Structure formats: C-alpha cells, structure tokens
C-alpha positions in Angstrom: -22.6 44.5 -6.0 -20.0 41.7 -5.6 -22.7 39.1 -5.2 -24.4 40.3 -8.4 -21.1 40.2 -10.3 -20.3 36.7 -9.0 -23.8 35.5 -10.0 -23.3 36.9 -13.5 -19.9 35.3 -13.8 -21.3 31.9 -12.7 -24.2 32.3 -15.2 -21.7 33.2 -17.9 -19.4 30.2 -17.1 -22.4 27.8 -17.2 -23.7 29.4 -20.4 -20.4 29.0 -22.1 -19.9 25.4 -21.0 -23.2 23.5 -20.4 -21.2 20.4 -19.4 -20.2 22.2 -16.2 -23.9 21.8 -15.1 -23.6 18.1 -15.7 -20.3 18.1 -13.6 -22.0 19.9 -10.8 -24.9 17.4 -10.8 -22.5 14.5 -10.7 -20.4 16.1 -7.9 -23.6 16.6 -5.8 -24.5 12.9 -6.4 -21.0 11.8 -5.3 -21.0 14.1 -2.2 -24.5 12.7 -1.3 -23.2 9.1 -1.6 -20.1 10.1 0.5 -22.1 11.8 3.2 -25.0 9.4 3.5 -23.8 6.2 1.7 -24.4 3.9 4.7 -28.0 5.2 4.9 -28.7 5.1 1.1 -27.1 1.7 0.6 -29.9 -0.9 0.3 -27.8 -3.7 1.9 -24.9 -3.9 4.3 -21.8 -3.6 2.0 -19.9 -6.2 4.0 -22.7 -8.8 4.3 -22.1 -12.0 2.3 -24.8 -14.3 1.1 -23.8 -17.8 -0.1 -27.1 -18.2 -1.9 -26.8 -15.1 -4.0 -23.3 -15.4 -5.5 -22.8 -13.6 -8.9 -26.4 -12.7 -9.3 -26.9 -10.6 -12.5 -28.5 -7.1 -12.2 -32.1 -7.5 -11.2 -34.8 -5.7 -9.2 -33.4 -6.9 -5.8 -29.8 -6.1 -6.8 -29.7 -3.4 -9.5 -25.9 -3.7 -9.9 -25.8 -7.5 -9.2 -23.7 -9.3 -6.6 -20.1 -10.3 -6.4 -18.5 -13.7 -5.9 -19.3 -13.5 -2.1 -22.9 -12.5 -2.6 -22.3 -8.9 -1.6 -24.6 -6.3 -3.2 -22.4 -4.3 -5.6 -24.7 -1.2 -5.6 -24.3 -0.9 -1.8 -20.5 -1.3 -2.1 -20.2 1.3 -4.9 -22.3 3.8 -3.0 -20.4 3.4 0.3 -17.0 3.4 -1.4 -17.6 7.0 -2.5 -16.7 8.3 1.0 -13.4 6.5 1.1 -12.3 7.3 -2.4 -13.3 10.9 -2.3 -11.9 11.3 1.2 -8.5 10.0 0.2 -8.4 12.1 -3.0 -9.5 15.3 -1.3 -7.1 14.9 1.6 -4.2 14.3 -0.7 -5.0 17.2 -2.9 -5.5 19.6 0.0 -2.2 18.6 1.6 -0.2 18.8 -1.7 -2.0 22.1 -2.6 -1.0 23.7 0.8 2.5 22.2 0.8 3.2 23.1 -2.8 1.8 26.6 -2.4 4.1 27.3 0.7 7.2 25.8 -0.8 6.7 27.2 -4.3 5.9 30.7 -3.0 9.1 30.7 -0.8 11.2 29.5 -3.7 9.8 32.0 -6.2 9.9 35.0 -3.8 13.2 34.6 -2.0 15.2 32.8 -4.8 18.8 31.9 -4.1 19.6 28.9 -2.0 15.9 28.5 -1.0 15.0 28.1 -4.6 17.8 25.8 -5.3 17.1 23.4 -2.4 13.4 23.3 -3.0 13.9 22.9 -6.8 16.3 20.0 -6.3 13.9 18.2 -4.0 11.1 18.6 -6.5 13.3 17.5 -9.4 14.2 14.3 -7.4 10.5 13.5 -6.9 9.8 14.1 -10.6 12.7 11.9 -11.6 10.7 8.8 -10.7 7.7 7.5 -12.5 5.1 8.9 -10.2 2.9 5.8 -9.8 5.9 3.6 -9.2 7.1 6.1 -6.6 3.6 5.9 -4.9 3.9 2.1 -5.0 7.3 2.2 -3.3 6.1 4.6 -0.6 3.0 2.5 0.3 5.0 -0.7 0.1 7.5 0.8 2.6 5.1 2.4 4.9 2.3 -0.3 4.8 -1.2 -0.6 3.4 -3.4 2.0 5.1 -5.6 4.9 4.2 -3.1 7.4 5.7 -0.2 6.0 3.8 -2.1 6.1 0.5 -2.9 9.8 1.2 0.8 10.5 2.0 2.0 8.8 -1.2 -0.6 10.6 -3.4 0.3 13.9 -1.7 4.1 13.4 -2.3 3.7 12.6 -6.0 1.4 15.6 -6.6 3.5 18.1 -4.6 5.9 19.1 -7.5 3.1 20.2 -9.7 1.8 22.8 -7.2 5.2 23.8 -6.1 6.4 24.5 -9.6 3.2 26.3 -10.5 3.4 28.5 -7.5 7.1 29.2 -8.0 6.5 30.4 -11.6 3.6 32.6 -10.7 5.3 34.2 -7.7 8.5 34.7 -9.6 6.6 36.7 -12.3 4.8 38.9 -9.8 7.4 39.7 -7.2 8.9 42.6 -9.2 5.5 44.1 -10.3 4.6 47.6 -9.4 2.0 46.8 -6.8 4.4 44.5 -5.0 7.1 47.2 -4.9 4.5 49.6 -3.5 3.7 47.1 -0.8 7.3 46.8 0.1 7.7 50.6 0.2 4.6 50.8 2.4 6.5 48.9 5.1 5.2 45.4 4.5 7.6 42.6 5.4 8.3 39.7 3.0 5.8 37.4 4.7 3.1 40.1 4.6 3.8 40.8 0.9 3.5 37.1 0.2 0.3 36.3 2.2 -1.5 39.6 1.5 -0.5 40.6 -2.0 0.9 37.7 -4.0 -0.7 34.5 -2.8 -4.3 35.7 -3.2 -3.5 36.5 -6.8 -2.2 33.0 -7.6 -4.9 31.0 -5.8 -7.5 31.1 -8.7 -5.3 29.3 -11.3 -4.1 26.9 -8.6 -7.7 26.0 -7.7 -8.3 25.1 -11.3 -5.2 22.8 -11.2 -6.5 21.3 -8.0 -9.8 20.4 -9.5 -8.1 18.8 -12.5 -5.7 17.0 -10.1 -8.6 15.4 -8.1 -9.3 13.0 -10.9 -5.7 11.8 -11.0 -5.7 11.5 -7.2 -8.8 9.2 -7.3 -7.2 7.1 -10.1 -3.9 6.8 -8.1 -5.7 5.6 -5.0 -7.8 3.2 -7.0 -4.8 2.0 -8.9 -2.9 1.2 -5.7 -5.8 -0.8 -4.4 -6.2 -2.6 -7.8 -2.6 -4.0 -7.6 -3.0 -4.9 -3.9 -1.1 -2.0 -2.3 -4.1 0.1 -1.3 -7.0 -0.4 1.1 -7.3 -4.0 2.2 -10.4 -6.1 1.5 -13.2 -6.4 2.5 -13.4 -2.5 2.7 -15.6 -1.2 -0.1 -13.3 0.7 -2.5 -13.7 1.1 -6.2 -10.2 -0.1 -7.1 -10.5 -3.2 -5.0 -13.9 -3.9 -6.6 -12.6 -3.6 -10.1 -9.7 -5.9 -9.2 -12.0 -8.5 -7.7 -14.4 -8.3 -10.6 -11.6 -8.6 -13.2 -11.3 -12.3 -12.5 -14.9 -12.8 -13.7 -14.3 -11.3 -17.1 -13.8 -14.6 -18.9 -16.7 -16.3 -17.2 -19.1 -13.4 -18.3 -20.0 -11.8 -15.0 -19.4 -8.3 -16.5 -21.3 -6.4 -13.8 -18.8 -7.2 -11.1 -16.2 -4.8 -12.6 -18.3 -2.6 -15.0 -20.2 -0.7 -12.3 -17.2 0.0 -10.0 -15.2 1.0 -13.1 -18.1 3.3 -14.2 -18.1 5.0 -10.8 -14.4 5.7 -11.3 -14.9 7.0 -14.8 -17.8 9.2 -13.6 -15.8 10.7 -10.8 -12.7 11.5 -12.9 -15.0 12.9 -15.7 -16.8 15.1 -13.2 -13.6 16.7 -11.8 -12.1 17.3 -15.2 -15.3 19.1 -16.3 -15.3 21.1 -13.1 -11.7 22.2 -13.8 -12.9 23.6 -17.1 -15.8 25.4 -15.4 -13.6 26.9 -12.7 -11.2 28.1 -15.4 -14.1 29.9 -17.2 -15.3 31.3 -13.9 -12.0 32.6 -12.5 -10.3 33.8 -15.7 -10.8 37.6 -15.8 -10.7 37.6 -19.6 -13.8 35.4 -19.7 -15.8 37.4 -17.2 -18.7 39.7 -18.2 
C-alpha cells in the first residue's frame, strides 16, 4: 500500500513539473560521470600534448583542448567526481550538524538556544564567501579544507531552519502525549520531532547543493581551491578565462556549462522534492 502511494506521489510530482524529469536525467548523467569518469574519458585528463595546444572542437576533441594540449572533454567528465564529492560531503555535514544543533536549540531553549544562536549569528555576520576564503586561506588549499569551509558557511541555514520547526512542534499534542508516555527528551526528539522536519530540510539540502558546487568552484577560480593540474570545473574556467580575448572560447565555455548544468539540475530537483514531500500536493 505504501509503495503504491509513493509511486502515485512520484507520478503526480513529475506530472506537475515535467522539468523534474529533466533534472533527474541530468543528475543520472552527472553521477555516471562521477562514478565512471576515468573510464568514460577518451584521454588521460592530465596528459599534455605540445602539438595540440588550443585545438578547436573537432571529432578528435569534441570540447577542444586547453593551452597545454589537454583534452577538455576528459577533464570536464573526470572533474564531476571531485566537484560533486566536495559539494555532497559539505552538504551532508552541514545538514547533520545543523539538524542536531537546531533541534537542541529549539527543543531545550534557554541557554542552549542562546549559545547556539549567537554562534550562528557570528557566522552569518560575515559575507559567506569571504568567510570561506578566510577559512581556506588559514587552513591551506586542500579538498578537506574546502569541504570544511563550505560546511561552516552553510551550517546556519540548517540550524535556523531546524530550530524554527522544532520550536513550533515541541508543544503540539502528539509531543505532549509522547512525554506523558514516558519518553525522554532525546527520545521525543529522535522519534517524534526530527522525522517530521526531515522532508522540508531535504528540499533545502537539494537547493543548497547548487550553492555548494558554486562555492567550491569559486574558491578554485580565485586560486584558493584545489590546486592544478587536478581536473576541477572552477580551475578550468579560471585557466580558460585568459583565452577570452584571443578567441579560444571553448576553454572556458564547456567547464562553465558543466557548472551551470549541475546547479540547474539541483535547483530543479529541489522543486521536485518539494512537490513530492509536501502533503498538500499529494494525491
């Protein structure tokens, strides 16, 4: 029965927003590139060729080559694993941390709420990308530090969202009944409140994925992200930007298009998840 209802809800969500199907197709393509990019890439993404510098898109190199003769298509495909990996890791960590901190602040209130609230306010007081730049500059250029910086700047969004949802629900009738049934505070939170706030937070996480990808790429673009020659979309756009005046448009257009496609995909998925998880939109 539950499987049938879920199937009907999925069909209704896709029927209401056909672009969700496009987003799912793009997501599958990105995941395929992330999982099997090294196999699918026609060339070694790190291999240079002095005789094939800045070759325009052709049959041998559909996306052309860069200033070092590296195949851009191979680098774009292989870079999907790194960019998606950093974004997913950062979003999962900020989701889990924000859910835990926000739930504690919203349920217990008092000094717990004040301390957590002030910490989140401090983070939000900084321009978020500038804060990410400062964190990476202080800790050093590495994948782990980019993930940490992206996680920190995204943490307040999930924390505040979870706090507001828990604060509304903690005095509801079914929560009072759970307390009267002998459930402790932690049991009430994990068994009765958190499961009810997960759906809207999942929608927020999907929308936040696009921002996480852009943040990681932006850090690489300004030289504070992953170091060359590692294939990464932000680095590729940065390297290709120097060729704009001379007319080698393919060196930055195709990596930039990959970024746009990924962000577009997760924004559409957020809309689809909202339609799927919102009870008012269900059949």
